[in-house]
Structures are given as C-alpha cells and as structure tokens.
C-alpha atoms as an extended CHARMM CRD file, in Angstrom:
* protein
*
       137  EXT
         1         1  UNK       CA              5.3640000000       -8.0480000000        4.7120000000  PROA      1               0.0000000000
         2         2  UNK       CA              5.9620000000       -8.7250000000        8.2870000000  PROA      2               0.0000000000
         3         3  UNK       CA              9.6060000000       -8.3770000000        9.2520000000  PROA      3               0.0000000000
         4         4  UNK       CA             11.8560000000       -8.1210000000       12.3880000000  PROA      4               0.0000000000
         5         5  UNK       CA             14.5480000000       -5.4870000000       12.6430000000  PROA      5               0.0000000000
         6         6  UNK       CA             17.8560000000       -5.6990000000       14.5320000000  PROA      6               0.0000000000
         7         7  UNK       CA             16.3160000000       -5.5990000000       18.0410000000  PROA      7               0.0000000000
         8         8  UNK       CA             13.9110000000       -8.5920000000       17.0270000000  PROA      8               0.0000000000
         9         9  UNK       CA             11.0030000000       -6.1970000000       17.3030000000  PROA      9               0.0000000000
        10        10  UNK       CA              8.0920000000       -6.9860000000       14.9680000000  PROA      10              0.0000000000
        11        11  UNK       CA              7.2760000000       -4.2820000000       12.3470000000  PROA      11              0.0000000000
        12        12  UNK       CA              4.7950000000       -4.0920000000        9.5810000000  PROA      12              0.0000000000
        13        13  UNK       CA              5.5190000000       -2.6230000000        6.2310000000  PROA      13              0.0000000000
        14        14  UNK       CA              3.4220000000       -0.8110000000        3.5740000000  PROA      14              0.0000000000
        15        15  UNK       CA              4.1540000000        1.1040000000        0.3980000000  PROA      15              0.0000000000
        16        16  UNK       CA              2.1280000000        4.1160000000       -0.5960000000  PROA      16              0.0000000000
        17        17  UNK       CA              2.1020000000        6.1270000000       -3.8730000000  PROA      17              0.0000000000
        18        18  UNK       CA              0.3910000000        9.2850000000       -4.9540000000  PROA      18              0.0000000000
        19        19  UNK       CA              1.1530000000       11.6080000000       -7.9490000000  PROA      19              0.0000000000
        20        20  UNK       CA              4.9520000000       11.2360000000       -8.0500000000  PROA      20              0.0000000000
        21        21  UNK       CA              5.5550000000       10.5530000000       -4.3780000000  PROA      21              0.0000000000
        22        22  UNK       CA              6.5970000000        7.1640000000       -3.1880000000  PROA      22              0.0000000000
        23        23  UNK       CA              6.6180000000        6.2770000000        0.4630000000  PROA      23              0.0000000000
        24        24  UNK       CA              7.7800000000        3.2430000000        2.4780000000  PROA      24              0.0000000000
        25        25  UNK       CA              6.0650000000        2.9410000000        5.8550000000  PROA      25              0.0000000000
        26        26  UNK       CA              7.0010000000        0.8910000000        8.9190000000  PROA      26              0.0000000000
        27        27  UNK       CA              4.7240000000        0.3290000000       11.8580000000  PROA      27              0.0000000000
        28        28  UNK       CA              6.4790000000       -0.5110000000       15.1080000000  PROA      28              0.0000000000
        29        29  UNK       CA              4.8020000000       -0.9730000000       18.5430000000  PROA      29              0.0000000000
        30        30  UNK       CA              5.3500000000        2.1910000000       20.3760000000  PROA      30              0.0000000000
        31        31  UNK       CA              3.8050000000        5.4980000000       21.6320000000  PROA      31              0.0000000000
        32        32  UNK       CA              2.2770000000        6.9670000000       18.4660000000  PROA      32              0.0000000000
        33        33  UNK       CA              5.2330000000        8.9470000000       17.1930000000  PROA      33              0.0000000000
        34        34  UNK       CA              5.3870000000        9.8620000000       13.5170000000  PROA      34              0.0000000000
        35        35  UNK       CA              8.8620000000       10.2070000000       11.9130000000  PROA      35              0.0000000000
        36        36  UNK       CA              9.3260000000       11.1350000000        8.2840000000  PROA      36              0.0000000000
        37        37  UNK       CA             12.9350000000       10.9050000000        6.8360000000  PROA      37              0.0000000000
        38        38  UNK       CA             14.3200000000       11.0430000000       10.3230000000  PROA      38              0.0000000000
        39        39  UNK       CA             12.4470000000       14.2140000000       11.3310000000  PROA      39              0.0000000000
        40        40  UNK       CA              9.3960000000       14.5380000000       13.5360000000  PROA      40              0.0000000000
        41        41  UNK       CA              6.1710000000       14.2800000000       11.3840000000  PROA      41              0.0000000000
        42        42  UNK       CA              4.7950000000       17.5960000000       12.4900000000  PROA      42              0.0000000000
        43        43  UNK       CA              8.0220000000       19.3600000000       11.5330000000  PROA      43              0.0000000000
        44        44  UNK       CA              8.3490000000       17.5890000000        8.1760000000  PROA      44              0.0000000000
        45        45  UNK       CA              4.6800000000       18.3160000000        7.2840000000  PROA      45              0.0000000000
        46        46  UNK       CA              5.2400000000       21.9760000000        8.2400000000  PROA      46              0.0000000000
        47        47  UNK       CA              2.7480000000       21.8250000000       11.1340000000  PROA      47              0.0000000000
        48        48  UNK       CA             -0.1300000000       21.8110000000        8.6350000000  PROA      48              0.0000000000
        49        49  UNK       CA             -3.0330000000       20.1280000000       10.3370000000  PROA      49              0.0000000000
        50        50  UNK       CA             -4.5400000000       18.9020000000        7.0560000000  PROA      50              0.0000000000
        51        51  UNK       CA             -1.4030000000       16.9250000000        6.1280000000  PROA      51              0.0000000000
        52        52  UNK       CA             -0.8950000000       15.6010000000        9.6950000000  PROA      52              0.0000000000
        53        53  UNK       CA             -4.5420000000       14.3480000000       10.0400000000  PROA      53              0.0000000000
        54        54  UNK       CA             -4.3690000000       12.8640000000        6.5470000000  PROA      54              0.0000000000
        55        55  UNK       CA             -1.2130000000       10.8960000000        7.3600000000  PROA      55              0.0000000000
        56        56  UNK       CA             -2.6880000000        9.5430000000       10.6750000000  PROA      56              0.0000000000
        57        57  UNK       CA             -6.1900000000        9.0110000000        9.4830000000  PROA      57              0.0000000000
        58        58  UNK       CA             -6.0620000000        5.1050000000        9.2020000000  PROA      58              0.0000000000
        59        59  UNK       CA             -4.6330000000        4.7450000000       12.6980000000  PROA      59              0.0000000000
        60        60  UNK       CA             -7.2400000000        7.1270000000       14.0680000000  PROA      60              0.0000000000
        61        61  UNK       CA            -10.1560000000        5.3360000000       12.4180000000  PROA      61              0.0000000000
        62        62  UNK       CA             -9.0960000000        2.0180000000       14.1330000000  PROA      62              0.0000000000
        63        63  UNK       CA             -8.1700000000        3.6970000000       17.4190000000  PROA      63              0.0000000000
        64        64  UNK       CA             -4.5080000000        2.6270000000       17.2640000000  PROA      64              0.0000000000
        65        65  UNK       CA             -2.8550000000        6.1550000000       17.1030000000  PROA      65              0.0000000000
        66        66  UNK       CA             -1.1920000000        5.6940000000       20.5490000000  PROA      66              0.0000000000
        67        67  UNK       CA             -0.1390000000        2.0460000000       19.9970000000  PROA      67              0.0000000000
        68        68  UNK       CA              2.2160000000        2.2350000000       17.0510000000  PROA      68              0.0000000000
        69        69  UNK       CA              5.1000000000        4.3660000000       15.9160000000  PROA      69              0.0000000000
        70        70  UNK       CA              5.1390000000        5.2680000000       12.1870000000  PROA      70              0.0000000000
        71        71  UNK       CA              8.5100000000        5.4190000000       10.5320000000  PROA      71              0.0000000000
        72        72  UNK       CA              8.3530000000        6.7910000000        6.9740000000  PROA      72              0.0000000000
        73        73  UNK       CA             10.7980000000        7.0170000000        4.1450000000  PROA      73              0.0000000000
        74        74  UNK       CA              9.3530000000        9.4600000000        1.6730000000  PROA      74              0.0000000000
        75        75  UNK       CA             10.7490000000       10.7760000000       -1.7060000000  PROA      75              0.0000000000
        76        76  UNK       CA              9.3350000000       12.4190000000       -4.8080000000  PROA      76              0.0000000000
        77        77  UNK       CA              6.3400000000       14.7160000000       -5.2060000000  PROA      77              0.0000000000
        78        78  UNK       CA              5.3450000000       17.4490000000       -2.7280000000  PROA      78              0.0000000000
        79        79  UNK       CA              3.8310000000       17.4780000000        0.7300000000  PROA      79              0.0000000000
        80        80  UNK       CA              0.2050000000       16.8340000000       -0.4370000000  PROA      80              0.0000000000
        81        81  UNK       CA              1.2390000000       13.7710000000       -2.5110000000  PROA      81              0.0000000000
        82        82  UNK       CA              3.4730000000       12.4820000000        0.2830000000  PROA      82              0.0000000000
        83        83  UNK       CA              0.7070000000       12.9450000000        2.9380000000  PROA      83              0.0000000000
        84        84  UNK       CA             -1.7160000000       10.9230000000        0.8020000000  PROA      84              0.0000000000
        85        85  UNK       CA              0.9120000000        8.3660000000        0.1020000000  PROA      85              0.0000000000
        86        86  UNK       CA              1.6120000000        7.9120000000        3.8370000000  PROA      86              0.0000000000
        87        87  UNK       CA             -1.9850000000        7.3480000000        4.5060000000  PROA      87              0.0000000000
        88        88  UNK       CA             -2.0220000000        4.5810000000        1.8900000000  PROA      88              0.0000000000
        89        89  UNK       CA              1.1360000000        3.0660000000        3.2040000000  PROA      89              0.0000000000
        90        90  UNK       CA             -0.1200000000        3.1440000000        6.7980000000  PROA      90              0.0000000000
        91        91  UNK       CA             -3.4890000000        1.5440000000        5.7320000000  PROA      91              0.0000000000
        92        92  UNK       CA             -1.6210000000       -1.2880000000        3.9030000000  PROA      92              0.0000000000
        93        93  UNK       CA              0.5730000000       -1.9160000000        6.9190000000  PROA      93              0.0000000000
        94        94  UNK       CA             -2.3890000000       -2.1710000000        9.1260000000  PROA      94              0.0000000000
        95        95  UNK       CA             -3.9920000000       -4.6980000000        6.8050000000  PROA      95              0.0000000000
        96        96  UNK       CA             -0.8160000000       -6.6910000000        7.2730000000  PROA      96              0.0000000000
        97        97  UNK       CA             -0.9240000000       -6.2830000000       11.0520000000  PROA      97              0.0000000000
        98        98  UNK       CA             -4.4450000000       -7.8240000000       11.2770000000  PROA      98              0.0000000000
        99        99  UNK       CA             -6.5250000000       -8.9130000000        8.2480000000  PROA      99              0.0000000000
       100       100  UNK       CA             -9.7010000000       -7.8780000000       10.2780000000  PROA      100             0.0000000000
       101       101  UNK       CA             -8.5850000000       -4.2100000000        9.7060000000  PROA      101             0.0000000000
       102       102  UNK       CA             -9.1110000000       -4.4580000000        5.9550000000  PROA      102             0.0000000000
       103       103  UNK       CA            -12.8600000000       -4.0990000000        5.9520000000  PROA      103             0.0000000000
       104       104  UNK       CA            -13.1750000000       -0.8240000000        7.9570000000  PROA      104             0.0000000000
       105       105  UNK       CA            -10.2100000000        0.6320000000        6.1180000000  PROA      105             0.0000000000
       106       106  UNK       CA            -11.7880000000       -0.2400000000        2.7450000000  PROA      106             0.0000000000
       107       107  UNK       CA            -15.0750000000        1.3210000000        3.7250000000  PROA      107             0.0000000000
       108       108  UNK       CA            -13.3070000000        4.5250000000        4.6220000000  PROA      108             0.0000000000
       109       109  UNK       CA            -11.4790000000        4.5150000000        1.2610000000  PROA      109             0.0000000000
       110       110  UNK       CA             -7.9730000000        4.3400000000        2.7750000000  PROA      110             0.0000000000
       111       111  UNK       CA             -6.8720000000        1.3210000000        0.5880000000  PROA      111             0.0000000000
       112       112  UNK       CA             -7.6600000000        3.0090000000       -2.7060000000  PROA      112             0.0000000000
       113       113  UNK       CA             -4.6940000000        4.1940000000       -4.6520000000  PROA      113             0.0000000000
       114       114  UNK       CA             -5.5250000000        7.6600000000       -6.0650000000  PROA      114             0.0000000000
       115       115  UNK       CA             -4.1580000000        7.4160000000       -9.6120000000  PROA      115             0.0000000000
       116       116  UNK       CA             -4.6990000000       11.0060000000      -10.6090000000  PROA      116             0.0000000000
       117       117  UNK       CA             -1.5390000000       12.6630000000      -11.7980000000  PROA      117             0.0000000000
       118       118  UNK       CA             -0.6250000000       15.8240000000      -13.7270000000  PROA      118             0.0000000000
       119       119  UNK       CA             -1.2950000000       15.4240000000      -17.4160000000  PROA      119             0.0000000000
       120       120  UNK       CA              1.7210000000       16.0120000000      -19.7160000000  PROA      120             0.0000000000
       121       121  UNK       CA              2.0600000000       19.1820000000      -21.7330000000  PROA      121             0.0000000000
       122       122  UNK       CA              1.4900000000       18.6220000000      -25.5940000000  PROA      122             0.0000000000
       123       123  UNK       CA              3.3690000000       20.4570000000      -28.2870000000  PROA      123             0.0000000000
       124       124  UNK       CA              1.6020000000       23.4040000000      -29.7950000000  PROA      124             0.0000000000
       125       125  UNK       CA             -0.3860000000       24.0230000000      -26.6420000000  PROA      125             0.0000000000
       126       126  UNK       CA              0.3940000000       26.2700000000      -23.6280000000  PROA      126             0.0000000000
       127       127  UNK       CA             -0.4450000000       23.6260000000      -21.0210000000  PROA      127             0.0000000000
       128       128  UNK       CA             -1.8150000000       20.1180000000      -21.2500000000  PROA      128             0.0000000000
       129       129  UNK       CA             -4.9880000000       21.2940000000      -22.9800000000  PROA      129             0.0000000000
       130       130  UNK       CA             -4.9630000000       25.0820000000      -23.1760000000  PROA      130             0.0000000000
       131       131  UNK       CA             -4.5840000000       26.2390000000      -26.7650000000  PROA      131             0.0000000000
       132       132  UNK       CA             -3.3110000000       29.5790000000      -27.9670000000  PROA      132             0.0000000000
       133       133  UNK       CA             -6.0240000000       32.1200000000      -28.6940000000  PROA      133             0.0000000000
       134       134  UNK       CA             -7.6820000000       31.6080000000      -32.1390000000  PROA      134             0.0000000000
       135       135  UNK       CA             -7.1360000000       34.4290000000      -34.6240000000  PROA      135             0.0000000000
       136       136  UNK       CA             -9.4830000000       34.5910000000      -37.6640000000  PROA      136             0.0000000000
       137       137  UNK       CA             -7.2860000000       37.1900000000      -39.5100000000  PROA      137             0.0000000000
C-alpha cells in the first residue's frame, strides 16, 4: 500500500513472514540505509554477511540498493527468520513501487513465502517424531 508520512514523502510498504517472524517494511527514497527496529541493519543482524545479503537481495537484483532506505519493524522468531521475512517484505514493497518489478523478483523466488516452520512436539515422543528406544524385554 502506497502511503505518505508526516513529511509528505512517498513510502512503499510490504509485510514479510517466515517461521514465527513477522516484519513490516517501508521503502523510502534515500541513500540505501537499512534500519531494523531503530538500529542500523548491520548491527541488528550482528554483522553476519549471510543475513545482510539475504535482507538486501531484492534491491540488489533490481539495482536499487543505493536509491531507497529500508525501515523495518521486526518481531518474533530469530535472526534467520527475520532476515528471510525482510527479504519477502522488501520484495513486496518493490512490487508496489513498480508493477514491472514483479516478474524479475518472481523469477528469483523473492515473492514466495517460505511456509516451513518447526513441527510441534507430540506426546509420548521425545521430539516431533523421535520415539523412545524400543525395548523388546
């Protein structure tokens, strides 16, 4: 949904989810800064290059990494889930920015929501599927 904030600056929004992480992303014309929950993105993602490249991947695939600031509100899950959720949120916001962006993002797989989540533990088992050792006698 395209919206304008207090300074009448256009921003584009996208929501991303992965495992139990939920992320709200805003794209604002700027210099390519990534801010997550008010902190610099590198600091929040613990300077892990995998998480940082994952979060910025849709912008880099379109060559827009220096044109937009990414403001993120993330909660739930861990850093892996949040980084993947940021990727989905940024990709959705880029589709809102220009519908022409949808096709290259779809080909790269950035618009697919990864629905895998941890399976719940069942009673009588040690984990979701691991059973206690069988004893014949």
